[in-house]
N, C-alpha and C positions, 0 to 999 in steps of 0.2 A: 493093232487095239482100239479097236474098234471098240468104241462107247454103242453101248444097247438103249437107245430112248424108252421113257416110262409111257405107258398108255395113257389119254388122258382119262379112261373113267378110272385107273388107279390112283394116280394123282390126286383124282377131284374126294377117291376113299379116302385116301389118306387123308388127305385133310380136311376132309370130315369128323373124320378120329381124332385126330389129334385136334380140336374144335370140343368134342364132345370131351377129350382127357381138360384140357382148361377151360372149362366150362367147372366140372366137375371141380376142381382143383380151387377155383374159386369159390364153388358155395358151401368147400369142407373148411375155405379161409375163412370164411364170412359167420358159420357156425362155431367157431371156432374162438372166435373178435366176442361172436354175444354170449360165449360160456362164461370165456372170462368174465365178461364187462359184470355180467350175475355174479358170481363168486365172489369181483370184488366191494359187488353194492353188496351181499351179506353180511362181507368181514366188516367192512363200514359202515352200513349204514342198519343198525339192529332193526324188528320189527318197530314197529311204533303203537305202542297202549296205550292208547286216552285212558285216563285214569279219571274218576267217578267226580272227587273233589275240587271243589278248586283253589286249595292251599297248594297240591300236587298239579296241578295244571301250570299252576302260576313257577312251580319248580321245573314243571319242562320244559317250561317255554324261557328259564331264565338260561336253562341248559342250552338249549337251540343257538339261544345267541351268542352265548361263551362259545359255540361250534363255527356259528357263521364268520364272526368275528377271527377264530385264529384261518380260518378258512381264505376270508377274505384279504389277514397280513400274510400270506403267503403268497395268494394269484399277487399281489402289490410286491414282492418283492421276487416273483419270478420273471415279471412285469420288467422290473428296471433291472435284473441283471440279463435278461436278452437284448433288452433294447442299448444296454451297455457293450455286448459282444456284436451287436452289430453295426455299433460309432465305429470300432476295432479293425472290424474288418472291413468297415469303409477305408479306414487309413490304411490300414493293411493293403489292399487293390492299392489307393491312391501310388506308396511308396513302391509296390515290384511294376509299377507303370512306369513309374520316372527312375527305376531302378534300368528296365529294361530299353528305357530309352527311345520311347516308339513310340513317342505322344504325336499325334496328326494335328498339327493347326489348321485350322480353319481357315476357307480362301475368302479376304476379306474384299467388304464391294465397297465401289464409293456408292455414299447417300448424296442427293441429293436433296437437301432439307432447309426449308427456312430456318430460325432462331423463334419465330413466334412458333412454327410448328414442331421442334425439335422443344422449345418447352411443354407444347401441349401435348407431349408424347410422354413428357419426362412425369409431366404433375399432373398430368388428366385432368382432372373437371375443378381444379382448384386454381389453374392456365387464366387468369382474366385479362390482367394487361396484357396487350399488348407492343411489342417492341420497337420501336421507330425510334431509331437508332440517331437520324439525323437533328431528331426534334429535341434532342438531350442534351445537343453542341450546345455550349455557349455562345452568345453572341459578342461578336468583338465589333468596335467600333475603328472604322480606319482613321487613326490621326495624319492630318499632312504635316509634315516636315514643315520646318521654316526655309528651309534650299529651295524646295520648289513653291516657294509661295514666293520671293525675290528674283526668281530667274522668271518665271511665268511659265506659258505654258509652250512647251518645244519648239508643237507641231509650226507654231507662226512663227516662231524664226525659220523653221523649214521652207513654211511656205516663199516667205521674202524674201531667199538664200538661192528659189529655183530661178530656173531656166535664166539669161545671158543677163537680162534686170538683175538678178540678184547677186550673179559676180562681177559684176561692171560694179554697183554700191560697195560690195565687198575693197577691190581694189580703189575705187575712188575712195575708200575712207581711211586705210591705210597711207596712201601716198602722200 
């Protein structure tokens, strides 16, 4: 089963023939589309005959305005239908993705950001106030308990009892 290879010149010749045939088909399709367009225009847009009197011109303008209104209504209806169908398509795509269960969760990264930077990113230029959380804390005055006032400073007692003299005093007072 020996395969015969095609020569380079034959391959190029066949390729050029295919390109010429394709180009001719494209030109033919373009001409056909132009003929269909002209046929449609002849059917739907008759030749414009401009009347001589003012009354006839006004009637023609009213007629043209009515046709324009009808075309605009049809265009608006079509736009609404297209947007509705696009929304349905998107919803169905989401449902299909959910049913497949192959939704890929994006990898989350840890972001180090201060509260001020986060608010600036979320609110943009509206963010003027800086958050100094310590400044908003309530100031509390420490109340001295009555027991501590009566006993005095505990450090003085420790100093008094420190060393051999302090222990001697402790035994002497007890005895």
